[in-house]
C-alpha positions as CSV (number, residue, x, y, z in Angstrom):
1,M,0.0,0.0,0.0
2,D,1.5,3.3,-1.0
3,L,2.1,6.4,1.1
4,E,-0.9,8.4,-0.1
5,K,-3.3,5.6,0.9
6,N,-1.7,5.3,4.3
7,V,-2.3,9.0,4.8
8,E,-5.9,8.8,3.8
9,L,-6.5,5.8,6.0
10,R,-5.0,7.4,9.0
11,S,-6.2,11.0,8.5
12,F,-8.6,10.4,11.4
13,S,-5.7,9.9,13.8
14,E,-4.2,13.4,13.4
15,V,-4.3,13.8,17.2
16,D,-1.7,11.0,17.4
17,L,0.7,13.2,15.4
18,R,0.4,16.2,17.8
19,C,2.9,17.0,20.5
20,P,1.5,16.8,24.0
21,L,3.2,20.1,24.9
22,C,2.7,22.5,21.9
23,H,-0.3,20.5,20.5
24,H,1.1,21.0,16.9
25,I,2.3,18.4,14.5
26,F,5.6,16.9,15.7
27,I,8.7,18.7,14.6
28,N,11.8,16.4,15.1
29,P,10.1,14.2,17.7
30,V,12.3,12.3,20.3
31,L,11.4,9.0,21.9
32,L,11.6,9.1,25.7
33,S,12.5,6.0,27.8
34,C,8.8,5.8,28.8
35,S,7.8,5.4,25.1
36,H,6.2,8.9,24.9
37,N,7.0,11.2,21.9
38,V,7.7,14.9,22.3
39,C,9.1,17.6,20.1
40,E,12.8,18.0,20.8
41,Y,12.6,21.7,21.3
42,C,9.5,21.4,23.5
43,V,10.9,18.8,25.9
44,R,14.1,20.8,26.4
45,R,12.2,23.9,27.2
46,F,10.0,21.8,29.6
47,W,13.1,20.4,31.3
48,E,14.6,23.9,31.7
49,D,11.4,25.2,33.3
50,K,11.0,22.1,35.6
51,A,14.7,21.9,36.5
52,C,14.4,18.2,36.3
53,K,14.1,15.6,33.5
54,V,10.7,14.0,33.7
55,C,8.2,12.9,31.0
56,P,5.7,15.7,30.4
57,V,2.9,13.0,30.0
58,C,3.5,10.4,32.7
59,Q,6.0,12.4,34.9
60,R,8.4,9.5,35.0
61,R,12.1,10.4,35.4
62,I,14.1,10.3,32.2
63,S,17.8,9.2,32.6
64,M,18.8,10.1,29.0
65,D,20.4,13.4,28.4
66,F,19.9,13.2,24.6
67,P,16.8,11.1,23.7
68,P,17.0,9.6,20.3
69,V,15.0,11.0,17.4
70,N,12.0,8.9,16.4
71,L,12.8,8.8,12.7
72,A,9.7,6.9,11.6
73,L,7.4,9.3,13.4
74,R,9.3,12.3,12.0
75,N,9.0,11.0,8.4
76,W,5.3,10.3,9.0
77,C,4.7,13.8,10.3
78,E,6.6,15.4,7.4
79,T,4.5,13.4,4.9
80,F,1.3,14.2,6.7
81,T,2.1,17.9,6.8
82,Q,3.1,18.0,3.1
83,E,-0.2,16.2,2.1
84,K,-2.2,18.5,4.3
85,R,-0.6,21.6,2.8
86,Q,-1.3,20.3,-0.7
87,K,-4.9,19.7,0.1
88,S,-5.4,23.0,2.0
89,S,-4.0,25.0,-0.9
90,S,-7.2,24.1,-2.8
91,G,-9.3,25.7,0.1
92,I,-10.8,22.3,1.0
93,C,-10.5,20.7,4.5
94,S,-8.6,17.4,4.1
95,A,-10.5,15.8,6.9
96,H,-14.1,16.8,6.2
97,K,-13.9,17.9,2.5
98,E,-15.5,21.2,3.5
99,K,-14.5,24.6,2.4
100,L,-12.0,26.4,4.8
101,K,-13.9,29.4,6.0
102,L,-12.4,30.0,9.4
103,F,-9.0,30.5,10.9
104,C,-8.2,29.0,14.3
105,L,-6.4,31.6,16.4
106,D,-5.1,29.1,18.9
107,D,-3.8,26.5,16.4
108,Q,-2.9,29.2,13.8
109,E,-4.4,27.2,10.9
110,P,-7.5,27.4,8.6
111,V,-10.4,25.1,9.4
112,C,-13.8,24.3,8.2
113,L,-17.1,24.6,10.1
114,V,-17.0,20.9,11.0
115,C,-13.5,21.3,12.4
116,R,-14.7,24.2,14.6
117,D,-17.2,21.9,16.3
118,S,-14.8,19.0,16.7
119,K,-13.0,18.1,19.9
120,L,-9.6,19.2,18.4
121,H,-10.8,22.8,18.6
122,T,-12.8,22.8,21.7
123,N,-12.8,26.2,23.4
124,H,-10.7,27.7,20.6
125,R,-11.1,31.1,19.1
126,F,-11.8,31.6,15.4
127,S,-11.8,34.4,12.9
128,P,-13.0,34.6,9.3
129,V,-10.4,33.9,6.7
130,D,-10.4,37.3,5.1
131,E,-10.0,39.1,8.5
132,A,-7.3,36.6,9.6
133,V,-5.3,37.3,6.4
134,I,-5.3,41.0,7.1
135,D,-4.4,40.6,10.8
136,N,-1.7,38.0,10.1
137,K,-0.1,40.1,7.4
138,E,0.1,43.1,9.7
139,T,1.6,40.8,12.4
140,L,4.3,39.6,9.9
141,K,5.1,43.1,8.8
142,T,5.6,44.1,12.5
143,A,7.7,41.0,13.0
144,L,9.8,41.7,9.9
145,K,10.8,45.3,11.0
146,P,13.4,44.1,13.6
147,L,14.8,41.6,11.1
148,Q,15.0,44.2,8.4
149,E,16.7,46.6,10.8
150,I,19.3,44.0,11.7
151,L,19.7,43.1,8.0
152,R,20.5,46.8,7.2
153,K,23.1,46.8,10.1
154,F,24.7,43.6,8.8
155,E,24.7,45.1,5.2
156,N,26.4,48.3,6.5
157,V,28.9,46.3,8.5
158,K,29.6,44.0,5.5
159,Q,30.0,47.1,3.3
160,S,32.5,48.6,5.8
161,M,34.4,45.3,6.0
162,D,34.5,45.0,2.2
163,Q,35.9,48.6,2.0
164,T,38.4,47.8,4.8
165,S,39.5,44.6,2.9
166,Q,39.9,46.6,-0.3
167,D,41.9,49.3,1.6
168,I,44.1,46.6,3.1
169,K,44.9,45.3,-0.4
170,I,45.6,48.8,-1.8
171,K,47.8,49.8,1.2
172,A,49.7,46.5,1.0
173,Q,50.3,47.0,-2.7
174,Q,51.4,50.6,-2.2
175,T,53.7,49.6,0.7
176,E,55.2,46.7,-1.3
177,T,55.8,49.1,-4.2
178,Q,57.5,51.6,-1.9
179,I,59.6,48.9,-0.2
180,K,60.8,47.6,-3.6
181,A,61.6,51.2,-4.7
182,E,63.5,51.8,-1.5
183,F,65.5,48.6,-1.9
184,E,66.0,49.2,-5.6
185,E,67.5,52.6,-4.7
186,L,69.7,51.0,-2.1
187,H,70.8,48.3,-4.6
188,R,71.6,51.0,-7.2
189,L,73.7,52.9,-4.7
190,L,75.5,49.7,-3.7
191,R,76.0,48.8,-7.4
192,D,77.5,52.2,-8.1
193,E,79.8,51.9,-5.1
194,E,80.7,48.4,-6.2
195,A,81.5,49.6,-9.7
196,I,83.7,52.4,-8.3
197,R,85.7,50.1,-6.1
198,V,86.0,47.4,-8.8
199,T,87.3,50.0,-11.2
200,A,89.8,51.2,-8.7
201,L,90.9,47.6,-8.1
202,R,91.3,47.0,-11.8
203,E,93.3,50.2,-12.3
204,E,95.6,49.2,-9.5
205,E,95.9,45.7,-11.0
206,K,96.8,47.3,-14.3
207,Q,99.5,49.4,-12.8
208,R,100.9,46.6,-10.7
209,S,100.9,44.3,-13.7
210,Q,102.8,46.9,-15.8
211,M,105.4,47.2,-13.0
212,M,105.7,43.4,-12.8
213,K,106.1,43.2,-16.6
214,Q,109.0,45.7,-16.5
215,K,110.7,43.8,-13.7
216,I,110.2,40.5,-15.5
217,D,111.7,42.0,-18.6
218,E,114.7,43.3,-16.7
219,T,115.2,40.0,-14.9
220,S,115.0,38.2,-18.2
221,R,117.7,40.4,-19.7
222,Q,119.9,39.7,-16.7
223,I,119.3,36.0,-17.0
224,S,120.2,36.1,-20.7
225,S,123.3,38.1,-20.1
226,L,124.5,35.8,-17.3
227,S,123.7,32.7,-19.3
228,S,125.7,34.1,-22.3
229,T,128.7,34.9,-20.0
230,I,128.6,31.5,-18.3
231,R,128.4,29.7,-21.7
232,D,131.4,31.7,-23.1
233,V,133.5,31.0,-20.1
234,E,132.8,27.4,-20.3
235,E,133.7,27.4,-24.0
236,Q,137.0,29.1,-23.2
237,M,137.7,26.5,-20.6
238,E,137.4,23.9,-23.3
239,D,140.0,25.6,-25.6
240,D,143.6,24.4,-25.9
241,D,146.0,25.5,-23.2
242,V,147.7,28.3,-25.1
243,S,144.4,29.9,-26.2
244,F,143.0,29.4,-22.7
245,L,145.9,31.2,-21.1
246,Q,145.9,34.0,-23.7
247,N,142.2,34.7,-23.0
248,F,142.3,34.0,-19.3
249,K,142.6,37.6,-18.2
250,S,139.7,38.9,-20.2
251,T,137.6,35.9,-19.3
252,L,138.3,36.4,-15.7
253,Q,137.2,40.0,-15.9
254,R,133.9,39.0,-17.4
255,T,133.2,36.7,-14.5
256,Q,134.0,39.6,-12.1
257,C,131.4,42.0,-13.5
258,Q,129.5,44.1,-10.9
259,L,126.1,42.4,-10.6
260,L,123.7,42.7,-7.8
261,N,121.9,39.7,-6.3
262,P,118.3,39.5,-7.6
263,E,115.8,41.0,-5.2
264,K,112.3,39.7,-4.9
265,N,110.5,43.0,-5.1
266,S,106.8,42.6,-4.0
267,V,104.4,44.7,-6.0
268,M,101.3,42.8,-4.8
269,I,98.1,44.7,-4.5
270,D,97.4,45.9,-1.0
271,F,94.1,44.2,-0.5
272,S,93.6,45.8,2.9
273,N,93.0,49.1,1.1
274,H,90.1,47.5,-0.8
275,L,88.7,45.1,1.8
276,G,89.6,46.7,5.1
277,N,86.4,47.9,6.8
278,L,84.6,47.7,3.5
279,K,81.1,47.6,4.9
280,L,81.8,50.4,7.3
281,N,83.4,52.6,4.7
282,V,80.6,52.1,2.3
283,L,78.0,52.8,4.9
284,T,79.8,55.9,6.0
285,K,79.8,57.1,2.4
286,L,76.1,56.4,2.1
287,Q,75.2,57.9,5.4
288,K,74.7,61.4,4.1
289,K,72.1,60.0,1.6
290,F,70.3,58.2,4.3
291,D,70.3,61.3,6.5
292,K,68.5,63.2,3.8
293,K,65.7,60.6,3.6
294,E,65.2,58.8,6.8
295,G,66.9,61.2,9.1
296,L,64.5,64.0,8.2
297,Y,62.0,62.5,10.7
298,L,64.5,62.7,13.6
299,P,66.0,65.5,15.6
300,L,69.2,67.0,14.1
301,G,71.3,65.6,16.9
302,L,70.1,62.0,16.4
303,R,70.2,61.7,12.6
304,G,73.7,60.5,12.1
305,T,73.6,58.2,15.1
306,Y,70.3,56.7,14.1
307,V,71.3,56.1,10.5
308,K,74.7,54.7,11.4
309,Q,73.1,52.3,13.9
310,K,70.5,51.2,11.4
311,C,72.9,50.7,8.5
312,V,75.5,49.0,10.7
313,T,72.9,46.6,12.0
314,A,71.5,45.9,8.5
315,F,75.0,45.1,7.1
316,G,76.2,43.1,10.1
317,V,78.9,45.5,11.3
318,K,79.0,45.7,15.1
319,N,80.6,48.5,17.1
320,P,82.3,50.2,14.1
321,E,84.1,52.7,16.2
322,N,85.5,50.0,18.5
323,S,86.5,48.0,15.4
324,M,88.6,50.9,14.0
325,R,90.1,51.7,17.4
326,Q,91.1,48.1,17.8
327,Q,93.0,48.1,14.5
328,H,95.0,51.2,15.4
329,Q,95.4,51.0,19.1
330,S,96.7,48.1,21.1
331,K,97.8,50.1,24.1
332,T,98.3,53.7,25.1
333,I,101.2,55.0,27.2
334,Y,101.0,58.3,29.1
335,K,104.6,59.5,29.0
336,T,106.2,61.9,31.5
337,D,109.2,64.2,30.9
338,Y,111.8,63.4,33.6
339,S,114.4,65.9,32.5
340,D,113.4,68.3,35.2
341,M,113.0,65.8,38.0
342,S,115.6,64.8,40.5
343,S,116.5,61.1,41.0
344,D,114.4,60.9,44.2
345,H,111.4,62.2,42.4
346,R,112.0,59.8,39.6
347,S,112.1,56.8,41.9
348,H,108.8,57.7,43.5
349,H,107.0,58.7,40.4
350,I,105.4,55.8,38.4
351,Q,104.1,56.4,35.0
352,P,100.4,55.7,34.7
353,Q,99.7,53.6,31.6
354,T,96.6,52.3,29.9
355,V,97.0,48.8,28.6
356,K,94.4,47.0,26.4
357,K,92.9,44.0,28.2
358,G,90.2,42.2,26.3
359,N,87.7,44.8,24.9
360,S,88.4,47.4,27.6
361,M,91.1,49.9,28.4
362,I,92.6,49.6,32.0
363,T,94.6,52.3,33.5
364,N,97.4,51.2,35.9
365,N,97.8,54.0,38.4
366,K,98.7,52.1,41.6
367,N,101.2,53.9,43.9
368,T,101.1,56.9,41.6
369,T,102.3,60.1,43.3
370,P,101.8,63.3,41.3
371,Y,104.9,65.4,40.8
372,K,104.8,68.9,42.1
373,R,107.6,71.3,41.4
């Protein structure tokens, strides 16, 4: 037997499909441990009001926190409601086949004259359909006003959020473009400085190479001359005795020529001039350009310090002043002129001296007596 026939056969038992609390067709009914069915929403409201979990029909205590949904009953109620709506859309009562002329104010549904006199609508209030339509439309209009107001607020908030999101993208793009431009300017300055220093290095390389070429040519001439002399002397030594003795004096003079020992002259490039404190020197050169840009937002007395610290940190140079001082100062001696002192004064006067120890300068002034004339 199909579903429509079942609905028609059981249309008389509509009361069995109504919740005992709200008296409407079940919506998501749950099955309690006592076998009674109640709308899930209704039973939870009932338990909150009672402050205890009991069945609203038999008052038995319910141990389940989440009663299971009665799927069969829920499907039946949904089918029944759908069939009822389809039949009521024609203006005919599905139960009594009469025209729907009244509206039950208690059950909020259209009914026929027979329904009005039935037990389901005992002591209920009724209104003609045309009047009920006007009243209910006004009720819905009033109920829609808060929703419409909230909707407008949400739309305004969403519009503001959309604008903020768009502003974030625009600002991020502008900032990214500015960052790239700043770094491109920095890269350009560094490339220019690199080109200057590479050019200077190559110029020095050219000069040093020319000097070495001249020295190599001179050394080659000396080698050629000495080789020729040695070869001639050796040939003279192979001559017959008379010829050897006849040429001995001149040959000996050739071996006693005034020649200096070869010197290994170093003309290597002084790489310390190119690499020594390279980062610091470049930053110092660029400092004025940074002062004009970033230092404009600082007090005059802090511009150089701020830019130097920022640049030094960015390029990994720590304590540039200490770095330079450590290269040129290992210790400092405070000398005293003893020419005008007597021997007694000299013996009691100890020179204070400052000696480097670690990264600090320590002044040794123990037992120091100032000299007074």
